[in-house]
C-alpha positions in Angstrom: -17.8 -45.0 -39.8 -20.4 -43.3 -41.9 -22.0 -45.3 -44.7 -24.5 -43.5 -47.0 -28.1 -44.4 -47.3 -27.2 -45.4 -50.9 -25.6 -48.6 -49.6 -28.8 -49.5 -47.7 -31.0 -48.8 -50.8 -28.7 -50.9 -53.0 -28.7 -53.9 -50.5 -32.5 -53.8 -50.3 -32.9 -53.7 -54.1 -30.4 -56.5 -54.6 -32.5 -58.7 -52.3 -35.4 -58.4 -54.8 -33.1 -59.1 -57.8 -31.9 -62.3 -55.9 -35.5 -63.8 -55.7 -35.4 -66.9 -58.0 -38.9 -66.1 -59.3 -37.6 -62.7 -60.5 -36.4 -64.3 -63.7 -37.0 -61.0 -65.5 -35.3 -57.7 -64.9 -36.8 -55.2 -62.6 -36.9 -51.5 -63.5 -35.6 -48.6 -61.4 -39.1 -47.0 -61.4 -40.6 -50.2 -60.1 -38.0 -50.7 -57.3 -38.2 -47.0 -56.3 -42.0 -47.0 -56.1 -42.0 -50.4 -54.2 -39.7 -49.0 -51.5 -40.9 -45.4 -51.5 -37.5 -43.9 -52.4 -36.2 -41.4 -55.0 -36.1 -42.8 -58.5 -33.4 -40.4 -59.5 -31.2 -41.3 -56.5 -31.8 -45.0 -57.1 -30.8 -44.6 -60.7 -27.5 -43.1 -59.7 -26.9 -46.0 -57.3 -27.6 -48.6 -60.0 -25.2 -46.8 -62.4 -22.5 -47.4 -59.7 -23.5 -51.0 -59.2 -23.4 -51.6 -63.0 -20.0 -50.0 -63.3 -18.7 -52.3 -60.6 -20.2 -55.3 -62.5 -22.7 -56.3 -59.8 -25.8 -55.7 -62.0 -26.4 -55.6 -65.7 -29.0 -53.5 -67.6 -31.6 -55.1 -69.8 -32.7 -52.8 -72.6 -36.2 -52.4 -73.9 -39.6 -51.4 -72.7 -39.7 -54.2 -70.2 -36.0 -53.7 -69.4 -34.4 -53.0 -66.1 -31.7 -54.6 -64.1 -30.7 -58.1 -63.0 -27.8 -59.5 -61.0 -24.6 -59.9 -63.1 -23.6 -63.0 -61.1 -25.0 -65.4 -58.6 -26.3 -63.8 -55.4 -23.8 -65.8 -53.3 -20.9 -64.3 -55.2 -21.9 -60.7 -54.5 -20.7 -59.6 -51.0 -21.8 -56.7 -48.8 -18.3 -55.3 -49.3 -18.7 -55.4 -53.1 -21.8 -53.2 -52.6 -20.1 -50.8 -50.2 -17.1 -50.4 -52.5 -19.3 -49.8 -55.5 -21.3 -47.0 -53.8 -18.7 -45.5 -51.4 -15.4 -46.3 -53.2 -12.4 -48.4 -52.1 -10.7 -45.7 -50.0 -10.3 -46.0 -46.3 -12.7 -43.9 -44.3 -9.9 -42.7 -42.0 -7.5 -40.4 -43.8 -4.4 -39.6 -41.6 -3.5 -35.9 -41.9 -0.1 -36.5 -40.3 -0.6 -33.7 -37.8 2.3 -35.0 -35.8 4.5 -33.5 -38.5 3.4 -30.0 -37.5 4.0 -29.9 -33.7 4.9 -26.5 -32.4 7.9 -27.8 -30.3 9.9 -29.1 -33.2 10.8 -27.8 -36.7 9.6 -30.1 -39.5 13.2 -30.9 -40.6 14.2 -31.7 -36.9 11.4 -34.3 -36.3 12.7 -37.3 -34.4 13.0 -40.5 -36.4 10.4 -42.1 -34.2 7.9 -39.7 -35.7 9.2 -39.1 -39.2 10.4 -42.6 -39.9 7.5 -44.7 -38.9 3.8 -44.9 -39.7 1.3 -43.1 -37.5 0.1 -45.5 -34.8 -3.3 -43.9 -34.8 -3.6 -44.5 -38.6 -2.5 -48.1 -38.1 -5.2 -48.8 -35.5 -7.9 -47.1 -37.6 -7.0 -48.9 -40.8 -6.7 -52.2 -38.8 -10.3 -51.7 -37.6 -11.5 -50.9 -41.1 -9.7 -54.0 -42.4 -11.7 -56.1 -39.9 -14.9 -54.4 -41.0 -14.1 -55.1 -44.6 -13.3 -58.8 -43.9 -16.7 -59.2 -42.1 -18.6 -57.6 -45.0 -16.8 -59.9 -47.4 -18.2 -62.8 -45.5 -21.8 -61.8 -46.1 -23.4 -62.1 -49.5 -26.6 -61.1 -51.2 -27.6 -64.7 -51.3 -27.1 -65.0 -47.5 -29.2 -61.8 -47.0 -32.0 -63.1 -49.3 -32.2 -66.4 -47.3 -32.2 -64.5 -43.9 -34.9 -62.1 -45.0 -37.0 -64.8 -46.5 -36.8 -66.9 -43.3 -37.8 -63.9 -41.2 -40.7 -62.8 -43.4 -42.3 -66.2 -44.1 -46.0 -66.1 -44.9 -48.2 -63.6 -46.8 -45.7 -60.7 -46.6 -42.9 -62.7 -48.3 -45.4 -64.2 -50.8 -46.4 -60.6 -51.7 -42.8 -59.6 -52.3 -42.2 -62.7 -54.5 -45.4 -62.0 -56.4 -44.3 -58.4 -57.0 -40.8 -59.5 -58.2 -42.3 -62.1 -60.5 -44.7 -59.9 -62.3 
């Protein structure tokens, strides 16, 4: 499966918005500079997150974005779906319907009357992937990152988010 870097950027930014000391909003320009990523690209990502209802925009000079709901209510799948869309990665082209040995109108019922087994396997795998991502939240990610980065590094991140 191919997931765009936009999902990674979104997840990293949502960690910062989940920091309790980040009671204010954080601007795109600030987040992009903090992570060393494109402000233009990050802006497009946040438009998708906003459209999906994961973040809300705060207008004004000191405006920016904040989480629209609790961090433990926003799943990894919510983020993937906002950035990539809800469609399955695997799109069956039904090539079995074009075999050279049989005319399309003479296709045996075993082929024409049932779903493609390859498609079923691929979609089943994607369903498991989605279920796993639905079990991981931004709140969980925040706690894991905080635990791993204890000390001055995490304090610097919290200070940045609180300013």
